[in-house]
C-alpha positions as CSV (number, residue, x, y, z in Angstrom):
1,X,103.6,84.2,96.5
2,X,101.1,86.8,95.0
3,X,99.9,87.1,91.6
4,X,98.4,90.7,90.9
5,X,97.9,92.5,87.9
6,X,97.6,95.8,89.5
7,X,101.1,97.5,90.1
8,X,99.5,99.7,93.3
9,X,98.1,96.5,94.6
10,X,101.3,94.8,94.2
11,X,103.0,97.2,96.5
12,X,101.0,95.7,99.7
13,X,102.2,92.2,99.8
14,X,105.9,93.6,98.7
15,X,106.0,95.8,101.7
16,X,104.2,93.1,104.0
17,X,106.5,90.3,103.1
18,X,109.5,91.2,101.0
19,X,110.9,87.8,100.9
20,X,107.5,86.7,98.8
21,X,107.6,86.0,95.0
22,X,105.1,88.6,93.4
23,X,104.1,88.2,89.9
24,X,102.5,90.7,87.8
25,X,99.7,89.8,85.4
26,X,96.7,87.7,85.4
27,X,96.7,84.5,87.0
28,X,96.2,82.2,84.0
29,X,99.5,83.6,82.4
30,X,101.6,83.7,85.7
31,X,104.9,81.8,85.6
32,X,105.7,81.2,89.2
33,X,109.2,79.8,90.4
34,X,108.0,79.3,94.0
35,X,106.8,75.8,94.8
36,X,104.0,75.1,97.5
37,X,101.9,72.3,98.9
38,X,99.0,74.2,99.1
39,X,98.5,77.4,97.2
40,X,95.0,79.0,97.8
41,X,93.5,81.4,95.4
42,X,91.1,84.2,95.9
43,X,89.1,86.9,94.0
44,X,89.7,85.1,90.7
45,X,87.3,86.4,88.2
46,X,86.8,85.8,84.3
47,X,86.7,88.7,81.9
48,X,84.2,88.2,79.2
């Protein structure tokens, strides 16, 4: 699964892993259907 607000950046995982669930929008607002035992997050930042 991939959560990415930027449309151009979402193209990368879609091409690399077409079966992955790619969700548009911020992590805090994402509604993800996939289930995982472990889901590491990276590049998460707060906009203040």
